[in-house]
C-alpha positions in Angstrom: 15.8 7.6 -15.6 13.8 10.2 -17.6 10.6 11.5 -16.0 7.3 11.8 -17.8 5.4 15.0 -17.2 2.4 14.4 -14.9 -0.1 15.8 -17.4 1.2 13.7 -20.4 1.4 10.6 -18.2 -2.4 10.6 -17.9 -4.2 8.1 -20.0 -7.7 8.2 -21.6 -8.1 4.5 -20.9 -11.2 3.9 -18.7 -11.4 1.5 -15.7 -13.4 -0.8 -18.0 -10.2 -1.7 -19.8 -8.7 -3.4 -16.7 -7.6 -7.0 -17.1 -9.4 -9.7 -15.0 -6.2 -10.0 -12.9 -6.3 -6.3 -12.2 -10.0 -6.2 -11.5 -9.6 -8.9 -8.9 -7.6 -6.5 -6.9 -10.6 -4.1 -6.5 -8.9 -0.9 -7.9 -12.3 0.8 -8.6 -13.5 0.1 -5.0 -10.3 1.5 -3.6 -10.6 4.4 -6.0 -13.9 5.3 -4.3 -12.2 5.2 -0.9 -9.3 7.5 -1.9 -11.7 9.9 -3.6 -13.7 10.1 -0.4 -10.7 10.3 2.0 -8.4 12.3 -0.2 -6.7 14.8 2.2 -3.3 14.3 3.8 -3.6 14.3 7.6 -0.7 14.5 10.0 -1.3 11.0 11.5 -0.3 9.6 8.1 3.3 10.4 8.7 3.6 8.3 11.8 1.8 5.5 10.0 4.3 5.8 7.1 7.3 5.7 9.5 6.0 2.5 11.1 5.1 0.9 7.8 8.6 1.6 6.4 10.5 0.4 9.5 13.9 -0.6 8.4 14.3 2.5 6.2 15.2 5.5 8.4 14.3 9.0 7.2 17.9 9.5 6.0 17.5 6.6 3.6 15.2 8.7 1.4 17.5 11.6 1.0 18.5 11.9 -2.7 16.8 8.7 -3.7 14.6 7.9 -6.6 11.6 5.8 -5.5 8.6 3.9 -6.9 5.4 3.8 -4.9 3.3 0.8 -6.1 -0.4 1.2 -5.5 -0.1 4.8 -4.5 -3.8 5.5 -3.9 -4.2 9.2 -3.3 -0.5 9.7 -3.1 -0.1 9.9 0.7 2.9 7.6 0.9 4.8 9.5 -1.8 4.5 12.8 0.1 6.7 11.8 3.0 9.7 10.6 0.9 9.7 13.9 -0.9 9.6 15.8 2.4 12.5 13.7 3.6 14.6 14.8 0.7 14.0 12.2 -2.1 15.1 13.6 -5.5 12.4 12.1 -7.6 9.9 9.3 -7.8 7.0 7.6 -9.6 3.6 6.8 -8.1 1.5 4.2 -9.9 -2.1 3.0 -9.6 -5.0 2.0 -11.8 -8.2 3.9 -10.8 -8.6 7.4 -12.2 -10.2 8.7 -9.0 -7.1 7.6 -7.0 -4.8 9.0 -9.7 -6.6 12.3 -9.8 -6.2 12.8 -6.0 -2.6 11.6 -6.2 -1.8 14.3 -8.8 -3.5 16.9 -6.6 -1.6 15.8 -3.4 1.7 15.6 -5.3 1.4 18.7 -7.5 4.0 20.6 -5.4 6.6 17.9 -6.3 7.1 18.1 -10.1 9.8 15.5 -10.0 7.2 12.8 -9.0 5.6 11.1 -12.0 2.0 9.9 -11.5 1.1 7.1 -13.9 -1.8 4.8 -14.6 0.0 1.5 -14.6 -0.7 -2.0 -13.3 1.9 -3.6 -11.1 1.8 -6.5 -13.4 2.7 -4.3 -16.4 5.6 -2.3 -14.8 7.8 -1.2 -17.6 10.7 0.1 -15.5 13.9 -2.0 -15.1 16.9 -1.3 -12.8 15.6 2.3 -12.3 14.8 2.9 -8.6 16.8 3.1 -5.4 13.7 2.2 -3.3 10.6 0.4 -4.5 7.8 -0.1 -2.0 4.2 -1.1 -1.8 2.2 -0.4 1.3 -1.1 -2.2 1.9 -1.4 -3.5 -1.6 0.1 -7.0 -2.2 -2.3 -8.7 0.2 -5.2 -7.5 -2.0 -3.8 -8.9 -5.2 -4.7 -12.1 -7.2 -1.0 -12.8 -7.8 1.2 -11.2 -5.2 4.3 -13.1 -6.1 4.1 -11.9 -9.7 3.5 -8.4 -8.5 6.6 -8.5 -6.2 8.7 -9.9 -9.0 7.8 -6.8 -11.1 8.7 -4.6 -8.2 12.1 -6.2 -8.0 12.6 -5.8 -11.7 12.1 -2.0 -11.4 14.7 -1.6 -8.6 18.3 -0.9 -9.2 20.8 -3.7 -8.4 21.5 -3.2 -4.8 18.3 -1.2 -4.3 15.8 -1.8 -1.6 12.3 -3.4 -2.0 9.8 -3.0 0.8 6.3 -4.3 1.4 3.8 -3.8 4.2 1.1 -6.4 4.5 -1.5 -7.7 6.9 -0.3 -10.2 9.4 -2.0 -13.4 10.6 -0.7 -13.1 14.1 -3.2 -11.3 16.3 -5.6 -11.1 13.4 -7.0 -14.7 13.7 -10.3 -13.3 15.0 -10.7 -11.2 11.8 -9.9 -14.2 9.6 -12.3 -16.4 11.5 -15.3 -14.1 12.1 -15.1 -10.9 10.0 -13.4 -11.9 6.8 -16.1 -14.5 5.8 -18.6 -11.6 6.1 -16.5 -9.4 3.8 -16.2 -12.2 1.2 -19.9 -13.2 1.3 -21.5 -9.8 1.7 -19.5 -6.6 1.7 -17.3 -7.3 -1.4 -20.5 -7.9 -3.4 -22.5 -4.9 -2.3 -22.3 -1.5 -4.1 -19.4 0.4 -2.8 -21.4 3.5 -1.7 -23.6 1.2 0.4 -20.6 -0.4 2.0 -19.4 3.0 2.9 -22.7 3.9 4.5 -22.6 0.6 6.5 -19.1 1.3 7.7 -20.3 4.0 10.1 -21.7 1.4 12.5 -18.6 -0.7 13.1 -16.6 2.5 13.1 -18.7 3.9 15.9 -18.3 0.7 17.9 -14.5 0.7 17.4 -14.4 4.4 18.4 -16.4 3.6 21.6 -14.3 0.6 22.5 -11.1 2.6 22.1 -12.5 5.3 24.4 -13.4 2.7 26.9 -9.8 1.5 27.0 -9.3 -1.2 24.3 -5.6 -1.7 24.3 -4.8 -5.4 23.9 -2.2 -4.8 21.3 -0.1 -1.8 20.1 -2.3 -1.2 17.1 -5.3 -0.3 19.3 -3.1 2.0 21.5 -1.9 3.7 18.3 -5.2 4.3 16.6 -6.9 5.6 19.7 -5.4 9.1 18.8 -7.1 9.1 15.4 -10.1 11.1 14.5 -13.4 9.4 13.9 -13.2 10.1 10.1 -9.7 8.4 10.0 -11.0 5.4 12.0 -13.9 5.1 9.6 -11.6 5.1 6.6 -9.7 2.2 8.1 -12.8 0.2 8.9 -14.1 0.9 5.4 -10.8 -0.2 3.9 -11.2 -3.5 5.6 -14.8 -4.0 4.4 -14.5 -3.1 0.7 -12.0 -5.4 -1.1 -12.6 -8.5 -3.2 -9.4 -10.1 -1.8 -7.7 -9.7 1.6 -5.0 -12.0 2.7 -3.5 -12.2 6.3 -0.1 -13.7 6.2 2.1 -15.3 8.9 5.7 -14.3 9.3 6.8 -17.5 7.5 4.5 -16.7 4.5 5.8 -13.2 4.2 9.4 -14.5 4.3 8.6 -17.1 1.7 7.1 -14.4 -0.5 10.3 -12.3 -0.3 12.6 -15.3 -0.9 10.5 -16.3 -3.9 11.4 -12.9 -5.5 15.1 -13.8 -5.0 15.7 -10.8 -2.7 18.8 -10.8 -0.5 19.3 -9.8 3.2 15.6 -10.0 3.9 14.5 -8.4 7.2 11.1 -8.6 8.7 9.5 -6.3 11.3 6.3 -6.9 13.3 4.4 -3.6 13.0 1.9 -2.6 15.7 1.7 -6.3 16.8 -0.6 -7.1 13.8 1.2 -6.7 10.5 4.5 -7.2 8.7 7.0 -5.0 7.0 9.5 -6.9 4.9 12.5 -5.3 3.2 15.1 -7.0 1.0 17.9 -6.0 -1.4 17.9 -6.7 -5.1 21.0 -8.7 -5.9 23.8 -7.2 -8.0 24.9 -9.3 -11.0 27.9 -10.6 -8.9 25.6 -11.7 -6.1 23.2 -13.4 -8.5 26.1 -15.5 -9.8 27.0 -16.7 -6.3 
C-alpha cells in the first residue's frame, strides 16, 4: 500500500463537517481530552499490552497496521517500537490528530489521517487492524467493525478492546445514567473541572486498599493525572456501551470473522481478536 505523507494527509475540513453518525461518537469531546492529556507516559505500554492480549510483541514485527480512533497516537507508538514496518492512524478531531502527528513524528512510515471509521477507504491493506476503546462509543459499532474488516488483508487480524458488562454493573446502574443525563450535555471544559472530585475519591480509595478486581490493583500505580484522565474519559462521551462476553462475541461473528478469541482484561473489559477469511475460507 502506498503511504500518504503526514503533512499532505491533513485536511482543511473543520469538525463542523462531521456527519450526525460521527458526531454521535463525541469526537470533539474526546479531542479536548487528548489535547489535554497529550504526552506518552510509560504506563501506557502496559495498558497497550493488556488491551492487545492475543497479539504478542513478535506479532507486530514487520507488519502494516491500522489504528482506528487513534486519539493522540499512543497506541500506534508501541507497534512501531516493536518493529512494525508501517501503519496508518485515523481519527476525526483536529486536536487529536495534531497531537497524534506530534507523538508519531519520529515514525515517518505512519500516516496520520482525518478519516471516519464509517468512511474507511482501505481494502485488503493491513496485517493488523485494531481499535482500542472506540467501538463502545459509536452509534453503529457493527458497521464500524465491518469497515475495519474491509481494510484488513485476507488472513489478517482484527482486534477490538471494549468495556465489559461483567463487574461494571454498578457503573451501568448508578453512574452511567448520570453521564447520560448530565455530564454528556455539559460544556466539556466544565466536565473536566468536575472530574477532579471523583478522581480524588478514586485516588484515596486506591490508597486505602481498594482491590476488589485486577483493574483496581493495576491502576493503583498510576499518577493522579493519569487517574484523572481515566475518570474524565468515563464522564465525557455521548455514548458508552458496556457489553457482555456474549454480546462482544456476537459483534465479532456479525463481521464474519473467523477463529474469534475473547480475553477478559483486568476483570472488567473484553479484548476480541478474529481473522479475516481468505477467499477460500469465505466459500466454505
